[in-house]
N, C-alpha and C positions, 0 to 999 in steps of 0.2 A: 208603408213599406210591409212587405209580406214575409213572414218566417214560416218555415217548414220545420216541424219537430219530428224526429224519427226516434220512437221509445217504445219498448214493448212492455214496460212496466206501467200499467194503466194508470195507477194512483199519480206516479211521477209525471207521466205525460200530460195528465189533467192539471197538475200543479204548474208545469211549465206553460202550458196553453194559458191558464189564467194569468200568469206571471207576464207573458208576452202582451196579452190583451191590456194589462195595466199600464204597460209602456206605450200603448197606442200602436201597436203592430196588428196587422192582419195575420192570422195563424191558420195553418192547416196541420193536422196530426195524422200520422201513419204509425203502424206497430210492427212493421217488418221491414227487412233491408230490401227486398225486391221492389215493394211499393215505394220505399224511400228513394231508390235509384230512379224509378220511373217518374215520380212527381218532380224530383229535382231537375230531370232532363227537360221538363216542359218549360224551363227558363223563366218561370212565374215567380221566382223567389228572390229575395235581397240577401238572404243568409239561411243556412241549415243548421240546426242543432241535432247532432247525430249520435246516438248510442253506439258503442262498440259491439257489445254482445246483443246480436239481434238474430231472430230466425230467418231463413232464407238466405240472405247474405249478411255477413257481419260488417261492422262499420268500415274496417280497413278495405274490404272488398268494394264496398259503395264508393268510397272516396277514390280509390284507384280506377275503378270504371268510369267515373265521372270525368276525372282528369284525362284518361284515355280518350274520351269523346269531346275533348277541349271544352269542357264545361268548367267555367272559372268561378262559380257561385262560392262565396265565403263559407267555409265549414268549420264548426266548433264540434270536436269530438268530445263525448262524455263517457267515463268508464269508472268502474269500482276498482280497477287496477292502477296502482300508483307507481309501478316500476318504472325505471328510467328507460328501459328496453321498449316498453309499450308506447312511451311518450315518443321516442325517436321514431318508432315504426309508423305511428299515426303521422307524424309530421313529414316523414319521407314519402309517405303514400300521397301526400298533397293536401292534407288538412292545414287550416290556418292557425288553429289554436287547439288546446287540449286542456280539459278540466277533470279532475277526479271527484267521485262521490265520497262523501257529502259535500256540497259546495253551498256558498251564500248566495241567495238570489241576487244581492247588490253585485258582487263580483261577475256573476253570469251576465247580467245585463250590461255591465261596464265593458265587458270582453267583447260583447256583440256590437256595442257601439264603436269600439276600437276597431274591429274587423271592417265595419262599414266605411269607417273613415279611411282605412288603408286601401280599400277597394276603390276609393275615388268617388263614393257615393256623394250625393248632394250635401254640402255643408253649408252652403249660403242660404239666405232666407228668401232669395228670389231667383227665377230663371227668366231670362229675357231672350226674345226672339223677334226680329223686325221691329215694329213699335210697341210690342207687348211686353208686359212684365207679370209673371204670375208669382204671388207672395205665398210661400209654402207654409206659413203658420197661419196666416188670416184666411186663406183660401180665396183671395181676391184677385181678379184679373183686371189689369189697368193698361189704358192706352191714352197717352196724353193726360188730360185732366179729368177724364172718364174712368170710372172703376165700378166694378159690381161683383157681388159675391157668387161663387159657384157653389153648388150643391154638392154632397160627397161624391157621387159617382161622375158628376161632370168634371169635378177636379181631379179625380184619379185618372180619367181618360185623358184630360187635357194635359197632365203631368206627363203622361206617357208620350204624347206627341211632341210637346215642346221640350222634352228632355233629349229627344232625337230628331230634331227639324230635319226635313227633306228625306228621312229614312221611312220606308213603309213599315207601318206597324200592322200586322195581320189581325184581322177580326178575332181568331182564336186566342191570340195573346191578350187582347184586351178583355175578353171575356174570363179567362183564366186568372188574370191580375186583378181585375176589378170585382168580379162577381165570385170568383173561386173555382177550383178545379171541379168540384161536385156540384156547382150550382145549375139550375134549369134554364139559365139564361141562353138566348140563341142570337142570331145575327140581327133580328128584329129589335131586340133590345139595345144593341149596340147602336144600330141606325137611328133610334129614336133619341138617343142622348147625343149623337153627332148632330143631329137636327138642332137640338137646343143649343149646343155650342155654336153652331154656325149663326144662328139668329143673334146670340151675343156677341159674336165677333163683328156682325154687321152693325149692330147697335153702337159699339165701341168705335166704329170706323177703322178698324184695324187694317194694316197691309197684309197681315197673316190670313190665310185661308186654308180650310181642311179640304184636301183634294181626295176624292174617292178612286181608288185604284180597283177597277172592276174585278170581282171574284177573289180579290186579295185583301185589301184592307184600306187603311187611310195614311196619309202623310201631311205634315204641316209645311207650308211653303209660302213665299212672299208672292203676292198678287203679281208683281212685275216679273217673277221668274217664269220662263217658258222652255 
C-alpha cells in the first residue's frame, strides 16, 4: 500500500516517512498543498496524511478540492490546533479523521489502519480470480496444486490486476503505484514485468490471462471470456 504525506515541517515529514516505512507502506512526501493535491489526484495512494497549515493550499482546501473532484482517497488531517471548530471544519470538508499535534506514532498508525478498513481495502489474506489465488502476506500465486513466489514488483503489479479483474489498468497507474510518481520507469519496464507474469501464469496452467489493451494498459480476464 502507498501513503502520501503532505507536511511542510521537514523534520516531522521525515519522521512520518520513516514511521510509514516501518509499517511496510510505500511512501511519497511533498511539502505544500498544491503538490499534495496534484499527487493525490493521481489515484496512486491508499491513504493521505495531510497537514492543515500548508503553503500554497491549506489542508482544508486540499480536502475540499479532492472531494469536489470525486476523489475518495482516505485522508487523515494533522494540525497543531485542537479546537472543536477546526475538527468540525476538517471533517465537514471531507476528511476521514483528524489528529492534533503532538500525537503518538502508535495512535497515528492505528488510525490509518482503521481508515483503510472503513474504505473497504483488502482485509483478507488472499484474493482469488478464475482458478488463481494470490496470497497477500506470502506473495505466492497458486493454481490448483501449483504455487510460486512473486518478486516484489511482480506481486505489486499482479495485485493491481487481480484486485480489479476485467477492468483496464492503465500503464501510467501501474508505474505510479509500483515504481512511484518520481521514478524513471517507463512503459518498457511495465511490459517486461507483464511478460514475466504471463510466463508464470502459463507455468501454473491458469485460466486467467493478462490481456494488452493497445496504447492503454492491461486487464486480467478468464481465457474463456470473449
